[in-house]
N, C-alpha and C positions, 0 to 999 in steps of 0.2 A: 503494499499502499504506499503510495507516496501522497502526501497532501504541502503543499506551500499556496503563499495569497498571490491572487495575479490580478492585471487590469482586464476585465472581461471582454473589452475589443483586444487585449494580446493571445486569451483565449481561443477565443474566436478568430483568428489575425493568421496561426500559424501556416503553414505552406500545404496546401494539398490537405484539406482539415474536412471530414466533415461528420454534423451531431445527428446521430440517430435517437427519435421519440419510438421508444419498442415496445410490441400490440402488445406487454403486458401493462403501460402504464393507461391513465385516463387520459380524455381524450381532452384539446385543450380548451383550457372554462376563466381565464381570466376575465371576470367584466369592467364595466366601465369604470367603478369607482375603484379597482387597483393600478387599472392603467393610467388615470386621473393622479393619485398619488404618486409615483412609478417619473412621471413627469413632472410635477412636482418639484421633485427631491430629484432632480436632475437639473432646473434652473437654480433653487434654493443653494447646492454644490458650487453651483457656477458664479451666482452671485454672489457669495460669502468665499472671499477673497485667502480667507483666513485657511480655509476648509481644502484639504490637500484631497481630500476623496470621500466617495461614500458608500458603504459597506453594502452589497445586494443579497450577500446570503453565500450557501453552501451548494458549487454544483458537483456531483458524484458519478461517476464516468468508469465505463470499463471499456477495452479494448474488444473489435468486433474481430474476433480470431479468422474468418471467414473471409474478410476483406482486407485484413491490417495489412502493408508490407511496408515494403524502405521508402518509397517513394509517395506511399496514399494511405492518412489515417483516418481510423473510421472509430468512431467512440459512440457505446450505446449509453445512453442518460438513464443512470440512474435514480439520480435527483438533480432537480432545476430544469427542466423542461418549461416549462412556466413562463420562466424569468428569462430563457436563455429564446424563447421563441416570439416574446413581447417584445424583445430589446430588436431583435430580427426586425421586423413586424417595424420598429421606431424606426429605424435603419432603412429601410423599405422609403416608410413617409418621407424620411429626410430625404432621400435620393430622387424621388417624384417631384419632393418639392423645388427644388433642383435642379430641372428640365427646363422650366423657363428665364433661366438666370444665364444671361450667355457670358457674366468678366470671369477673366480668366480662374479664380481663385473657385469660384461655385463650381466652376465646369473639372478643375481637379479634386475638388474633396468631393463631389458626384462621383466622377470615375472610380479614385481613393475605394467612398462604401462599398461600390458597386464590383470591384476587384477585390477584394481583401474580407468585408464583411458578408459580404449576400454570395457573390460565388466562390467556389476557384476556376479562377482566369485560362489553366490550361487542362484542367478534366475534360471524358467524355459527357456527351448529354445529361445518362445515368446519374453521376455524381456532382454533376454540377454544382448544382446548389448545397452550400454551407450547411443547409438542416432541411431533417428529412423528416417529418410530423408523422403522424400514426394516420392508417389507410383513410379513413373519408376528410379528414385534416391537411389531408398531402392534396385531393385534390382541387380542392379549394387554391391550399399554398400554390401549388404549380401553375395553375391559372393566373394568382395574384402577381407575380414572379416572371411570369410572363408578359404580364398587360393585356390578359383576354380577360375581360371583362364584361363579352356581353353574354355569358352563360357561366357568370357563377356563381356559387351559392351566394346570395347577398342575408340568410340568415345564421350565416358559422361565423364563430365569432372572431374566427383568425381573418374574416373581412371586416368587418363591424370595427373591430379594433384598429386596421389601417385606417379605415376612412376617420375613426377618432381620433390619435391620432396624426390626422392633415387637418382635419380642424382646431387642435391643440398649437399646430407648429402654428398657423399661418393666425389665430387670434393671439399665440404670444407676445411680451410687450421685447424679446428676446427673440436676435436671428437665429440663419439658421446656426451659422458659423457655432456663435456662442452654446446652441442648443450642441451641438458636436461635441464641444471642451466638456460641455455638462457631463456628456454619456463618457467620454474618456476617464473621466475620475470617479467609474462607480468601478469597485473592488470585488471581486467571488473567491473564495474559499475552496479550490480545487481540489477534491479528492479523487486521484487515477487509481481503479481497482487491478488486483494482478489475475486474472484470469488461472483458476487452478488454486489458486494460494490463497485467495479473501474468498470468502462467504457474502454475496451480494444479496443475497436475501435476509440474512442478519442484520447487514447494516444495514434495509431497508427498512427492519423491522422496528429497529432500534430509530431511526428516523422518525417516525412515525408515530413511537409510542411520545416524542418530543416536542410534537405540537404542528406534524406534517398532518394535515385536514382530509383523510381517504375515509370512504366509507367502505363497509366490511364488504361489501363486493369485489371493488378497488384490491383487497389486499388478499383476498381468493383468487383474483386471476392472477395479481404477479406471483402466486406461490406458483400457481401451477404454469404457468411462462417463464417466466425469471430466470431459471437455472438450466433452462437447455440453449440450445445454439440458436444464433437466431433465425436459422431456416428452416428448423423444427419450428420455433415462437411462432412464424409466418401462417405455417402449416395446418400447425393447432387453433392457433387465433383464425385464421380465415374459415376452417371448419366446423370448427364447432363454436366458439366464444360470442367471434362476431356475427354469428347467428342467433345468437340466445339473446347477447345484446337488442338486437332490432327488434326477437322476436318482443321481450318481455321490457324492454327501455331498463336503461341505467338503475331509476328509482324503485325498480318493482325486484330488481335482482337478490337483493338483500334478503328480502322476504320470502322470495321463489326458496332461497339456497334451505333457509329458515325449517322451512313446509320441507321439503326434499329430504332434509336431515331427519326431521322429525317423522317421516316415515320409512323411511332406510332402516334408524334402529329407535321404534316407538320413543324417542326419547324428546325433548324441546328442549334445544336451545336458547340460553339466556340471547334477548335479542344483540346485546352489545359483546357476546364471547362467540358470535357464528363460523366466523373466521378459527378460532381456535378450534373451535370440536369439528370444519371442515378439517384440517388437518390432520385431528387422529384419524376422521373417517378414510381417510385417504392412505393413511397410514395404515391404517387397521384393514384396508382391503387393497395391502398392496402385489397381491397376488393377481391381481387386476390392474394391467397399461392402465395409465391416464386417460388412454385414449377411449376405453370403453368404458370410465365413467364419465368423460367429456360426451360421449354418443348417448350414455343413461341421462344425463342432464341436461341435454337439448330434445332428450325426445320426451322428455317429464313438462322441460318447458313451452312443448306444442300444446300439451293437454293444458298446463297453467295459466296459461292465458287466456283461455275462454272462459276463467272465472274473474277475470280484469277486466271483459273487454267483450261487445257483443258480436263476436265473429263467429259461433258457432254455426253449422252448414244445417245439420237435421232442422229442422224449425220444432221437431215436440222435447228434443235435447234442450236444444235454444229458448224454449219460453222455461223452462224447468231448473235451466242454471239461471237462468234470469231473476228467477224470484228467490234464489239462495243467494246470490252477488247484491239483493234490495238487502236483503237480512243484515248485511256486511257480519257476519260469523265467520269469520277467516279463520278461526282456529281449526274449523272441518273439511278444512283445505289439501291436509296433510290426506286423506282417511276417501276423500272424495278423487284427488288423483286416481290415488290406486284403484278404484273400484271404474274409473273409464279406461285405466289403462286393461283394467279386466275384462272393459268390452270392447276395446281395441283386438285386444288376443284372441276375442272370443271363446270366453268361458263365461260368459254373462250375452243373454240377450238385448236389444232394446228395448225391451217392456222389462225387464230388471232393474237398466240403468236409471229408467224414468225411475221405476217406484223404489226404487233404494233412494235417488234422489229426493224424491217428495217425502218419504218417511224421515231421511233427516231435518227436510225442511218442515214439516210439522213436530219432532221432537223439539227443535229449538224454540220454533216460536209461541206453540204449545208453554213451553219455559217460561221466553220473555214476557209474554201474560202475566202469567204466574209470578212474576218477578222470583225464578229462580234463579241460585247463585251461578253465574257465569265462570267462574274458577274452576269449576266441576267438571266444564266442556272442556277443557285439557285437559284430563285425565284421559276421558272418555275417549275422543277422537284419538288421540295418541295411540290408545291400543286396541282401539273397534277391527279394524282389520285383520289383527295379530289375533284377538278372540273368537274373530269369525271363523279363520284358515287354519285355526286348530281342531277343527271336524274336518274328519276327514274323508267324507262325503259334500264337502261344504257345496262344489262345484255346482252339484242336484240340486242344492238347497238354499241357493246364496241369500233370495230376501225371507224367508222363513226361519234361517239363524238368525239373522241381523233381528229381524223382532223380535224373539225370542231371549237374545243377547240386551236390546233397551226395557223391554220390557221389565226385565229381572234388574232395573238398578233398584238402586234403593239409594235411600237417604237426598242427599244433595244431585245425587246422578237422575234421579228416578224419572219416568215417565209422567207429566201429569196426565190424571184419572181426568172424565169427561164432567164428574162432580166437580174436582177445582177447576177444572178449567172454564166451566159454567158461571162459576161462584165471580172467580175473578172478570170474566166478560162481561159480566151484568154491572159490575161496581167501581172497576178502578177508574181512573180520571185518564180516558183515551186522547182526550185531545193535549195532553203531554208524553204521550206514550211517542217514546222517540220513534215506532213504525206504523205511528197512526194512519200516515197515505197508502203505506203497503194494505192496513189492513184495513180500510174503507176502497181500495182496486182491487180485491180480489173479491171482497164481498158484491162489488159492480159487476164484477166481473165472471161472480162461477156459474158459468153453465151459455156463458154468450159465447158466439160463434165469432162475431165481430166484437174484440176488446176496445174497450175505453180508452185512450190517452189521458187518465187522471195527471200530467204531470205539466197540463194547460188547465186545472180546474183548482179551486179552491177549498178549502174546509170550511164550513158555513155549522155555526149553531145556530140549531131551529128556534130557540130558545135564546135571545139575544147574550151576549154576554154583560151588556147593563139594562136594566130594567127600565121602562120608561112609567108614565104613570097609567097607560091604555097597559101594557102588559100584567101591570102590579095588581089591579082590576080585573082582571081575564082569569091571573092565577090565585088571587081569593085573596083572604087573609092568612094563607100561613108559606104566602110569596117570599119571603125572604130565605125562607126554607127551603121550598121547591128548588129552587133557583140556586141555593146553593150543595145541594146536592145532585142536583140533577144537570145541573151547566155541562160537564166536560162529560158526562155519562153517553154511551153509545149510541144510546137510543135520541139522544141529541141532535148527531155527529149525522153532516149527508156533504155531497160534493155537489160545487154549480159553479159555473161560469158567469152567473149574476153578482159574485160577492159585493162588490160596491154600490148596487142597488138595492140590496138588501137592508143591508146595516139594520135599524132597530124596528124595521114595518111589522106593522101586525101580521098574526098568524094568518089571516086571510088571507094580506095581500102579498106573503112570502109562497106560501103554496101555488098559489098561478102562476108566479113568476117561477118560482125550483118544477113545476110539472111541462114547464117550454124545454127545461133540458133534454127530458127523455131519460133519463135513468132510471134504472132499476130500483136503484136506491133512493126513489121520489116518488117512483109509482101510484102507492098507498095514500101519500101527504092527500091528495085531492080529495079524496074520500071523508079524510076524518074532519071531524065539523070544528073543534076545538085543542088546544096542545096546553097539556098540563102533566102530573106525575103520573096517573093513569096513565095516557097516553106513550108514554116514555118508555113505559117499564113493558107497554106492549110491543111496543116497535122492538125494544131492547134485544125479548126474550125472539121473536121473528127472524131479526137479526142473526140471531145466536144458530140457528134452525139452519143457516147459510154456512155459518162459522166450522159446523162439525159435519160439513160436504167437502170445506177447501181445507180443512185442519183434522181428517176424520180419523180418529183413535186408529191404530191396525189391528187387523184381526190374527193369534197367534196359535198356531200349534199347540194345544194344549199339554200333550205328549212330552214335547220340549220345555215347556212353563213348566212342569212337576217335575222334571226329567232331575235328578239329585249330580247330575254332569251341572249344569247350570247351574244349578245354587250352588253348589262349590264352588265356581266362576267366579263369587261376584268377592271381585279384593277390594281395600283399601289400604291408604298409603298412609303416614302416620301423622301426618297431617289433618285425616280425613275425623270431624268429633263423632266418634263412636263408643256407645257402651257395649262391651263385647263381654259385659255377666252373661252367663249361662250359655253364650257358644264355643263353640271347638273351633280351636286354629288345624289348618289341613297342611297349608304348607306357605312358606316366604321366599321372595326373591329379592337380593341383594347385589349390586353389583354385573348387572345379567344375568346371575346363575341361582335356579331355583333349588329349594331343599325342603322335602317332606317334613312336618312336625306330628304329630299326635297328643301334644297336650302343650299347656303355653310355658311347663316348666319346660319341655324340651325345645319350645322357640327360644326362651331366653339362655337356655347354655349353649345350644347351636349357635345362635347370631352371634352371642361374647366370644364364641371361640374362633368366627370368620376373622371380627374386630382384633380379635388379639395379633390371630398369625400377620393381616393388615398389617401392623404396626403394632407389636411390641411395646413401643416404650413411650406411647402416648394411654397404654390399656393399665400399664402398671402404678398410671399418676394416681388411677380411679382409687388403689388401695389407701391413697391418702385425702383423698378429694371430699372433701364436706359434703358435696353435692350428694355423695354416697353413702350417707351417715345412717340413714333410715332412723324412722322415729324410736323402736327401744335397741335395734342394735346394727351394726354397721351394713349394707349388700352384699359391696366389697374390699373385701378384709385379705388381711394375711393371716389369721385366724381363722379357725377351725371351726368355734365358737358361735353354731347357727342353729337354727331349727332343720334346716334339708339341705345344706351345703353342699356343692360339687366342685371339684378340685378346673379350675379349667389351665391352670398350670404350676407349676413348681414353687407355692411360697403364695397363693393366688383363688383365695374361695369365694364361691357365690351364693349366694343365699333365693333358694327355688321358692322356697313358703312364701309365694306371694300370689294375692289376687291378678285376674286377665289384665285390668286395666293397670297396675300398677308396675304389669309387666310390659306393657306397653309404651307407658311411661317412662318408666326406666330404661331402655333398649332406644325410643327415641331422646333419652339425656343421652346414652352412649354419640347415637351418632351426630348429634351436637358437637360434643368434644373433639369426634372428628373431622367436624367441618362438612359435615355430608348433609342435604339437605332430606326435606322429608319424604321427596317422592324416590329418594335415592331407595327407597325398601317398600316394597307391597306386600301385601299378606292376606292368603284365602282363608276361609272361615265358612265355618257349613250355620 
């Protein structure tokens, strides 16, 4: 590794030298404010005669071994591409501004910029320009450098920043010569890495940890491509990663990779830890060529984008995917991806795919209506495919097994029954329900051959949000009480395109206007004589009859529901608040390994042995830890004076005469001491 300070122009101007932006880097993305700040810095350093330089940052590069030779040098930029690209755009703007100047000094400067900083004077066309940006950026850059402005992409930051610099130069109080003198004062510290000796990936990660703003997707792309030779980088990038970026767009890739890893590993990575988990996944699957992993990621990206954008070709599948997208329950995407893959591979039919997606939509929406905890869905969906495919004949009874698995969920993961669904549907505040428009859309379009676009409609309160004298008189002595109770009730809500015309009009006037909309939601209002508590409740109950058609409770095979195998598959993790009194453990899973047990005593002993073998140093501290002191005697001790001790190892004993809930709490405490999360262990009980 070589490092030293140098003037930026000195770095750029070496004879027969070119800088390559490798495919593992992000595209050029400096915005106006960053370019303006650089320009101001250049003006300020030139104005201040006492300042000899302005530090621009660090440039890290490694030689391109496939091109580097005695008389020509190519450098692959590991860090600094944004600053070098921006400086070259500024130099190009200065050069072009000088085109109209005829004096000798200006002509000399123009030629100097072109020959020493923008181009390699004697190089061939391929190596002519001193910078080679990323693929899409390079197309714009080549046209800019060749003054081909007719077909240039004017939305590109390359072009936009060039135009911005032209404007800044023309509006500056300084001459072009003075601006150039300011550029000459820009200095950098360059770090030249030696191929085969220095690890560019480690250096890149170090730079990122100290402030380089890169997304998890950027880091993943770098990890995949950086350590490979440039030609292999280009091939993998063009064949896979470039397509993934085009399919999903860069802002969605991090979420996609997170869901991809969840699908593959049945565990949800932390949003800020996707890159680390991806590296673990690649290393764990090192038996696979990286190209096979990229091929798989590309395949699933084509499925994933269906949940982001309205691109599905099949009309029926497109409709049910839209419904799921509208619910915004992205935690279900890992499971939905796998189901769609099963459909594409012919494991399930189109009918099973649609029914499965509708089942998930119903399960999620009923839970939203009933205000069930949303965090429990993480655990449900990350393991749902695994639970399904543990059944040997799942391909033949795909939907039936899924129904049974979901209906067997208990507590925070339970599938809301019709009675609970009805109670919440009839009583909750639906106007402030975040999916109220989705709800009304489905109530309107249920069994409609021609779907109504509700996006052009607004939600209307039939009984208005503010009561005037007429409405108060119509509602009677309990007007304020009725208004407070039923204002946001589903029975009092509808859709209309005449919202601004309705305001506080009387019910008689409103129903005439609402009738004009010809919406199914409003068709019975014309036959209603007055609007009061009784009519609101009546309409709410009628709407519920439609709701249980839209989000119908699935019918399950009773043999599967009552089958002991399914009951035993009900599992929990340590974060679940569950009373296990009177229930027997069957198995537990930790660090991906499942262990069969037959009692809570056995559960605690086996879990403790695993933790001890994992890191005995930590476990030995429990002997003196006050958290394991117990009420009457120690739970973990170096002495055997316990009611039912078991020996974990020489000199360490554990009390096992504990009730079921105490066992779970002490196991949870041990997991916390090992800095493991509650979800790192799950257990099955009868």
